[in-house]
Structure formats: C-alpha cells, structure tokens
MIPAVO-504491 format. One record per residue: z negated, x, y of N, C-alpha, C, O, CB in turn. Coordinates in steps of 0.05 Angstrom, whole numbers, plus 5000, padded with zeros to 4 digits. Glycine has a CB too. Layout:
N
ZXYZXYZXYZXYZXY
...
This chain:
340
498638404748499538614729500638854744502138814763501638494709
499939094736500939334748503339434733503239474709498739544750
505539474748507939574735508739844746510039854767510239374739
507940064733508840324743511740364738512740284717507140544730
513140494756516040534754516640824756515740964775517540374776
518040934737518541224735520841314752522841174754518941304707
520541544764522741674779523341934767521642114767521941704809
525641964755526442214742526542444761527542414783529042184727
525642684752525842914769527943104758528143334768523143064770
529543014739531543194727534043224745535643404741532343084700
534343044764536643054782535743074811533742954818538542814778
537243234827536543264855536943004871535242954888538243484866
539042844866539242594881536642434879535442414858541542414871
535742334902533042224904532841944892534641784893532142224932
530441894882529741624873528341474896526941604912528041624848
528641224897527241064917526640794905527240744882528841034944
525540614921524740354910525840134927526240164951521640334909
526239904914527139664928525939424914525039444891530239644929
525839204928524538964917526638784904528638714916523038814938
526138714879527938544864527438254869525538174883527738604835
529038084857528837794861526237694850525237484858531137654848
525037834830522537744818520137834834517837774826522337844790
520637974857518438054873517138324866515438424880516337854873
518038444844516938694836518638924848521038894853516938724805
517339144852518639384863520239524841519139574820516639574877
522739584847524439714827525539974840525839994864526839534819
526140164822527240414832530340404834531640274817526440644813
531340524854534240554856534840844864533040984873535440354878
537240944859537941214866539141214895540941064901540041334846
538041394911539041424938540341694942538941884946536741384959
542941704940544441954943544042064971543942304975547341914937
543841884991543741975019541042085027540842215049544441745037
539042055011536342145019536142445018534542565032534242025000
537842575001537542864997537643025022535943185028539642964977
539742975038540043125063537743085082537043275096542643055076
536642845083534442785101531942945094530142965111533842485102
531743045070529443195061529643495065527643645063528943145032
532043585072532543875073530644025092529744245086535343925080
530143905115528544045136525743935139524443985160530044015162
524743795119522043685120520043915120520244095104521543485097
518043895137515744075136513443915124512743695133515044185165
512144025104510043895090507344015099507044255101510343935059
505443835105502743915112500843835091501043615080501943795139
498844005085496743945066494044005080493544225089497044115040
492343795081489743825093487743845070487343645056489043595113
486544075066484644115044485544355027487944385022484443865027
483644515019484244765005482844784978482445014968483544995022
482144564966481044564939483344624919485644674927479644304932
482644604894484744664873487044474876489444554872483544644845
486544214882488744024884490344074909492844074908487643734885
489044124932490544174956492344414954494644404962488644214979
491244634943492944874940495044834919497244934921491145114932
494444684897496344634877498744474888501044534881495144474854
498144274904500244114917501944284936504344274936499043874932
500544444952501944624971503744814957506044864966499944774989
502844934935504445124920506844994908509045114908502745244897
506544744898508844594886510944544908513344574903507844334874
510044474932511844424954513344684962515744684965510344314978
511844894965513045154973514945264952517045374959510845354979
514245224927515945314905518745184906520645304897514645254878
518844944917521444804918522744834946524444674953521044514912
521945034961523345114985522444985011523845015031526045054981
520144845011519244715035517244875050515344985038518144435028
517644905076515545025093513044845090513144605094516445045123
510844975083508444825077506044935093505345175090507844835046
504844765109502644845126500044745113499844505108502944735155
498144925109495644855097493344885117493245095130495145025071
491744685120489544695140486844665127486444505108489944475161
484944815137482044775131480444895153481245105165481344915103
478244775160476644875182474845105173473845265190474844655194
474445135147472745345136474345595131476245595115471345255111
473645815144475246065142475246175114477246275105474046275161
472946155100472846265073474646105054476046225038469946255062
474645845056476445675040479345725046481045735029475745375043
479845765072482645815081483646075069485946105061482845815111
481846275068482546535057483146525027484346705016480446735063
482146315014482446284985485146164977485846164954480246114973
486646064997489145924991491146114977492146044956490345815017
491746344989493746514977493046614949494746614931494246754995
490546704944489746784917490046554897490946594874486946884916
489346314905489646084887492646024882493345974859488345834899
494246044903497145994899498346214881499946154864498545994927
497446454885498446674868497746624839499346674821497346944877
495346524834494446474806496246264793496946284770491546384805
496946054808498745844798501445964792502545924770499045614819
502546114810505246234807505246444784507246464770506146364833
503046594781502946784759502946644732504046744713500346954762
501646414731501646254706504446164700505246164676499646014708
505946084720508746004716510446234707512246204691509845874741
509946474718511346714710510746774681512546834665510646954728
508146764674507246824646508546634626509046714603504246814645
509046384635510246184617513346204617514646044603509345904625
514446384633517346414634518746204651521246174648518346404607
517346064669518645854685519845964711521845864720516545644691
518646174722519646294747519546594744518346704725518146194772
520846734763520647024764519147124789518246964805523447154762
518947384791517447504814518647434841517247404861517247804810
521347414841522647344866521947064875521447014899525747374863
521846884856521146604863518246594873517646434891521446424838
516546754861513746764870513546854899512246734915512046954852
514947074905514847184933515946974953514846944974516347444935
518146844945519346644962517446414967517246314990522046544950
516146324946514346094949511946174967511246014985513246014921
510846404963508546494980509346515009507846455027507446754970
511846595014512846615041513146345055513246335080515546765041
513246135039513545865050510845735057510745515068515145685031
508645865049505945755054504745885079504646125082504145805030
503845715097502445805121499645685121499245455112503945715147
497645845129494945745131493945745160494445935174492945915113
492645525168491745505196489045365197488545175183493845355213
487345475214484645355218484645135238482744985240482745575227
486845105253486944895273488744665263490944705254488045005300
487644425266489144195256491644145272493544015263487343945257
491744245297494044195314496644285302498844185309493644335341
496544475284499044575271500344365254502744385248498444825253
498944155247500043935231502143775248503643615236497943755221
502143815274504143675291506943745283508843585288503643745320
507343975269510044055261510943925235513243945227510144355258
509043785221509643675195510743385197509743225213507143685177
512643335180513643055178512342905155512542655154516743055174
511043045137509742925114507143065109507143305103511642935088
504942925112502243045110500742925087500542675085500743015137
499643095070498043005047495143085051494543325054499143125020
493442885053490542945055489342985028489642815010489042715071
487943205024486743264998483943385002483243604993488443464982
482243235017479543315023477543165006478442974992478943275053
474943225006473043084989473042784993473842675014470243184995
472142644971472342354970470042224986468242094974472242254941
470042265012468042155030469641995051471142105067466242375044
469341725051471041555067470841625097472841635110470241265063
468441665106468041725135469441985142470642015164465041745142
469342185124470642445129473642405131474942515149469942645107
474742255113477642205113478542055138480542125151478442035088
476941855146477641705170477541875195479241845213475741465173
475642065195475542245218478042425220479042475242473042415216
478942525197481342685196483742525205485442625220481742805168
483942275195486242105202486342055232488442045244486141845186
483942015244483841955273484942195288486442155308481041895281
484342435279485342675293488342705288489842775306483842925283
489142655263492042685257493742485273495942545281492542655227
492642245277494142035291494842125319496842035330492541785292
493342305331493842405358495942625357497042695378491342505371
496542735334498242975332500942915319502943035328496843175315
501142735300503542695284505642545300505042365316502942565258
508142605294510342455306510342165296509142105276513042585300
511641995311511641705305512941655277512241455264513141555326
514841825269516141785243514941945221516041945199519041845246
512642075225511342235204509942045184509141825191509242435216
509742145160508441995138505842135131505742375128510341975113
503741975129501142075121500341955094500441715090498942005143
499542135075498742035049496042165041495142365053500842105028
494742045022492242145011492542194982493842054967489941955017
491242414972491242474944488842344930488242414907491042774940
487542154943485142034932485641904904487841824898484241814951
483441904889483541744864481341534865480941384846483141934840
479841524887477441354888477641124908475940944907475141514894
479541134926479740924947482440784946484440904936479241044975
482540544955485140404957486540474983485140565002484740094955
489140444985490540505010489540345033489440445056493440475006
488840095029487939925051485240005061484739985085487939635042
483440105044480940215053481340455070480140475091479140285028
483140625062483640875077485040825103484440955123485241065060
486840635103488540585127487140405148488240365169491140465119
484840305141483540105159483440185188484040025205480740065150
482740445196482540505224485240595236485340645261480540725228
487340615220489840715230491440495245491440265236491540825207
492740565266494540375280497240365265498340145262495040465310
498140585256500740595242500340575211501040755196502340855248
499240345203498640305175501140305158501140355134497140045171
503340235171505940215156506940485147508740505130508040085173
505840705157506740975150504641125134504541365133507341135175
502840965120500741085104500940975075501540745071497941035116
500441155056500241075028498841295012498141505023503041015016
498441244987497041434969499141584952500941454941494941304951
498741844949500342004930498242144913497242354920502242204944
497642034890495542144873496742334852497942254833494041924858
496442594858497342804840495242844817492942764820497843074855
496242954795494443024773494043324772495843484780495542914746
491843404762491043694761491643824734490943714713488043724767
493144054735494344184758497244094761498644044741494244484755
498144064786500843954791503044114778505143994771501343934820
502744374774504944534763505144494733507044594720504544834769
503144354721503244304692503544004686504843924667500744414679
502243834703502343544699504043424722503043424745499443424699
506443334717508243254739507742984751508942914771511043254729
505942824740505542544750504442534778502642684785503742394731
505642364794504542284820504541974821506641854819506142404844
502241854824502041564827502241494857500541564873499341454815
504441364864504941284891503940994895504840814881507941304898
502040964913500740704916500940614945499440704962497740714907
502840434951503140334978500840144985499740014967505840194982
500240115010498339915019499739655026502139645024496740015043
498239455034499339195041501339225064503239075066497138995047
500739415082502439435106504539655104506039695123500639495130
504539805082506340035080509339945081510139765067505840185054
510840075098513640015101515140105076514640315065514840155126
517039935066518539995042520040265045520140415025520439775036
521140315068522640565072520740815070521641025061524040565100
518240785078516340995075515841055046515641285038513640925089
515540845030515240885001517741024989517441194972514740614987
520040934998522541064989522641364995523241524978524940925001
521941425020521941715028519941875012520442105005521341735058
517641755007515541894993516341954964515942174954512941724993
517441754951518441794923520542004922520642174904519441524912
522341994942524542194943523442474947524342664934526442134966
521442514964520242774968518742874943518943104936518442784992
517342694930515942774906517842874885517343074871514342534895
520142734882522242824864523343094872523843264855524542614863
523643134898524743384908522943624903523943854901525343364938
520343584901518543804896517743824866515843954859515943774913
519343694850519143724821517143554807516343604785518344004816
516243334821514243154809515642904798517942844804512143084829
514242764781515142504771513542284783511142244776515042494739
514742134801513341934816513541664803515641584794514441914845
511241524801511241244793510141074816508241164829509641204766
511240844820510340674842508840434831509840284815512740584860
506340404840504740164832505439934850505739964874501740234832
505539694838506139454854503539334864503639134879507639254837
501239444856498639334864496639554862496539704842497839084848
494939584882492839784881490439684866489339464872491939874910
489639824845487239754830485540014827486640234827488039644801
482839984824481140214822481940394799482340304776478240134818
482240654804483040844783486040854779487041024764481740774758
487540674792490440664789491140624759489740474746491840914800
493140754748493840714720492740944703491440894683496940694717
493341184711492741414694489741444688488941484665493641664706
488041424708485241454704484041224688482141264673483741474731
485140984692484040764676484640804646482940754629485340494685
487040904640487640964612485941194602484941184579490641024609
485641404618484141634610481241564604480141654584484241844632
480041404621477141334617476741124596474541104585475941254644
478840964591478640774569478440924542476940854525481040574568
480141134540480041304516477441454514476241474493482441504516
476441564537473941714538471641534529469841624514473441824565
471541284538469441094531469241074500467141084489469840824544
471541034487471540994459470941264444469641254423474240894449
471841484456471141744444468141794444467041884424472641974459
466841734467463941754469462541564449460541634437463041694497
463641324446462541124428462641224399460741194384464040864430
464841344392465141454364463141674359461841684338468041544360
462941864378461042084375458141984374456642064357461342284397
457441794391454741694392454041544367451741544358454441504416
456041414354455541264330455141444306454141354285457841074324
455841694308455641884286457941874267457942014246453141824270
460041724273462441704256464041964255465342024235464141474264
463942114277465442364278464242544299463042454318468442304284
464642804296463743004315465743024339467942924336463343284302
464843134361466743184383469243334374471443274383465443334406
468843534357471143694347473143524332475543544335470143924329
472143344315473943164300475342974318477742934315472343014278
473942854337475242664355477542804370479742694372473242554376
476943044380479043194395481443274377483743264386477943444409
480843354353483043424334484743184328487143204326481843544308
483442944325485042704319486942644342489242584337483042464314
485942664367487642604390489942794392492242714396485942604416
489343054390491343264393493443254371495843314376490143534394
492643174347494543174325495942914321497742884303493143244299
495242704337496542444334497442324360499742344368494642254319
495542204374496242064399497442254420499242184434493841924410
496242494422497242684442500142744438501642764457495642944440
500942774413503842834407505542584411507642594423504142934378
504542354402506142114403506642034432508841954440504741884388
504542044449504741944476506442134494507242054516501941924488
507042364484508942534498511842444494513642534508508742824489
512242264475514942164468515241864476517141784489515542194438
513241704468513241424475510441344485508441444475514041244450
510441174505507841074516506640864497507940784478508240954543
504240774503502840584485504340324482504240204460500140534495
505640224503507039964500509740004486510539824471507539844528
511040234490513440294474512640314445514040214427514840554484
510440444440509540474412508940204399509440164375507040644411
507740024415507239754404509839614397510039484376505639594424
511839634414514439514408515639634383516739484366516339554432
515439894380516640034357515139954331516439924310516540334361
512539924334510939854310511039564303510439484281508139934314
511939394323512039104318509638974332507339024324512039034288
510138804351507938674366506338494348503938454353509138514389
507638374328506038204309504038374294501838284289507938054290
504938614286503038794271500738874289498438874281504539034261
501438954314499339044333497438814340495038854344500639144358
498438564341496738334346494738294323492438254328498438084350
495738314298493938284275491738494275489438434271495538304249
492538744280490538964280488538934303486138964300491939244282
489638864327487938834351485938614348483638634358489638784375
486638404334484938174331482338244317480138144324486337954315
482438424297480038494283478838754293476438804289480438504254
480438934306479439194315478239184343476139304348481539394313
479539044361478639044389475738954393474339054410480438884406
474838754377472038664380470038884373467738874381471438424363
470939094358469139304350469039534370467439724367470039414323
470839534390470939754409468839734430467839514436473739764421
468139964442466139964464467139804488469439824495465440254472
465239654500466039494523464139524547464539394567466139204515
462139694544460239714565459840004573461340184564457539594557
457740054589457340334599455040464584454140684593456740324629
454140354562451940474547452640754537450940924533451040294524
455240794532456141054522455541284542455541514535459041044515
455141214567454641414588451941554583451541774595454741294615
450241434567447741574561448141844548446642034551445941394544
450341854532451042114519451742324540450942554538453342064499
453342244560453942434581451542504598451142734605456142314600
449842314603447442364620445542564606444442744619445842104625
445342544580443642734565444643014568443143204571443442654535
447343044566448543314569448043424597447343654600451543294563
448543254617448243344645445343404651444843614664449243124664
443543234642440643294647439743544634437843674643438943054636
441043624612440343874598441744114610441444334600441043844568
443344064631444844284644447344364630448644564637443044524645
448144204610450644264595452944094608453543884598450344194565
454044194630456044044645458944124638460744024651455544074674
459244304619461944384611462544674616460644834615464044214625
465044734620465845014623464345154646463645394644468845034629
463745004667462445124691459645244683458845444695462044914712
458245114665455645214656455745374630453745484621453644984653
458145384619458545524593458145354569458645444546456545754592
457345104573456844924550456944634559456144574581454244994536
457944464541458044174545457844054518455844074504460544084562
460043924509460243834481460744084464460144084440462543634478
461844294476462444544462460944774476460244744499465444594461
460544994461459745244473462345394480463845464463457845404454
462645444506465245554515465145854517464345974537465945434543
465945984495466146274494468946354502470746194506465346384467
469446614503472046724511474246634492476546584501471947024513
473546624467475646554447476646264451479046214449474446574418
474746084457475545804462477245774487479145634488473045624463
476345914508477845914533480646024530482545924541476346064555
480846234514483546354509485346164494487746154499483146614493
484146014475485745814460486845604479489145524476483945694438
485245504497486145304517488245424535490245294541483745204533
487845674543489845804561492545834547494645794559488846074569
492445894521495045914506496345644504498845624505494546034478
494745434500495845164499497145084525499344964525493644964492
495845154548497045104574499745244577501645134587495145184596
499745494568502245654570504545524555506745514565501745944560
503945434531506045304515507045054529509444994529505045234488
505244894540506044644554507644704578509744574583503544484561
506844904594508244964619511045074612512945014626506745174635
511245234591513745364584515845154576518245204578513445564561
514944924566516744714558517844564582519944434580515444514539
516444574605517344444629516844144628517544004648520244494633
C-alpha cells in the first residue's frame, strides 16, 4: 500500500520524515533544518518547460539556481521561459516587478556541466531516456561533492532503475514535480531502497522552502500516486465518450463542476469517510463492475492522433482550440494562481 504524506508549505520551519513503529514513513517538523538550507545552491539539468519551471520556483524563493543544457538554443530559451512564468504570477497578483527581477537575478545558465560542482542539490529534468539519464549521472558523480543530493524529475522510472549505476545510491531519489510548478505545488518524493533517511528529510525540507507541497511515498510504483489517479479518471472519461453516453464537453463540465471542486477540499478517501464507507461499499459493489478495466479505450486516442488531432499543439483534439477557448483556459489559470 502506498501512503503519501503531506508536508505543509504554509510555514517556513521545515518538514522532514522519520520511520514510525509500524514501519511507515511519517513526517515530523525539523526546526533546525531551516538554517542548513539558507546557503544551498540548486542545480537543474534540462531546459524544457519542467526544468525551467523548477528553476524559476527555486530562484523565486531566493536560491541561487544554476541551469545547464548542452544545446545553446535551448539554453537561450531559459530566461524568456522564466520571465513568462513570473509575468503570469504578476498578472495573478502573486508577486511584483521587484520580485521578478530578483528571481531572474538568481538564475544562471551554463553550457558546461562542470558548473554543477557548486550545487548541493541537483535536479535532473531531461528527456525520459534511461541511457541518457545514466550518462548525465555518471558525469555528475565526478563533479558533485560527497554530501550533494541528486534527484530526478522523472515520472516514468523508479528510483532504483535510475540509481543502478551510481556508487552513492544513498544520496539519490526522485522529486516528481507537476506542470506547471508555479500553479501546481505537488512534488512526489520517492526514495529508493538505498536512499538515506536524512537525504529524504533534506529533500522534503528544501521542497517546502521553495514553496512546494511534498509528499513522500513509502514504496515506488509505476506512475507514483498522482499519475495513477489521473489516468484512472482519464480511462473512464474515454470510456464514457466512446460509449456515446456523453460528449467530451459534458464529461469535462461534470468534472469541473463537481469532482474538481470537491477534491480541492477533500481527497477521495476523505470523501468516502464523510459519505460513509458502508454507503460507498454498496455503490461500489454494483458500479465498479461497469467501469472500464482495459486499454481498449485507447483506440479513441489513437484515432485522434492518427488524424493529426493531437490537441492544442495542432489546433484540435477533442476540441477545436480557437483563441476564445485558449483565453478561457488562461483566465482559469489566473484565478487558480491568484488563490495561491
């Protein structure tokens, strides 16, 4: 059983984890961790939307942040991408122009990996190719200090797969951010079998310090927690559309007007407790057998992709994405960000 554990970001004192008598990892508050984070230098390897989003979040909270990419064009895109994130925060009333300038001043871009030697905490955010990641780790292992922590933003590999070639496996774990980090605060922290408990504690504390909400998994499973829930809902949404019971528009309206609102207040298991587990058992007994359980629903996605309708990038997917629709989504993002 996977037990995610929440770390509040509302207070500066850091959260960390410890093992209870039942063998599960529990969070505790570490007042002394705060000072140890003051001079941390954060490194980010990778300049995609996630890499830059993570770097911007770190810099926004006062940390010197070094961003690396071997490609000059991608490296040149870091500052414009960071500015776009910060401008969205300004537009939502979360920060001002001074905070933007200060954050940008904390971001450094370098084409040479050797600059990562100055970082105590390095987050890898490169494409999901295992051999590529292992190659970067091998190079970093020659550069990083003995007490440096290396993490991956992966959503597709387990920590033990990634750490296989590393000698210092105890200082490696996964920090899976959600896109975009300035709007979605979740970070799934996934230690490997060899990860040192203190490394997990330090990681959770730093995630809290840069404004994120860290949860620690007690076991690595494919997709972790968030993606498994997301794709379970997507499977049933596709099943409903394929069955003809509702259009994509209706399915999305149902989610936004019901579950989307509820899950912002209580999670699915809290909701079950509130509704009564006996009631949920009765409903589940007759409803769960009717839900999609296989991958046949993917034929609906394949038809869209084969037709070139891949979503916003092509201008059409389940919807035709005109300026009005994009503006509507942008306004929704603004409202969400403004609430913090």
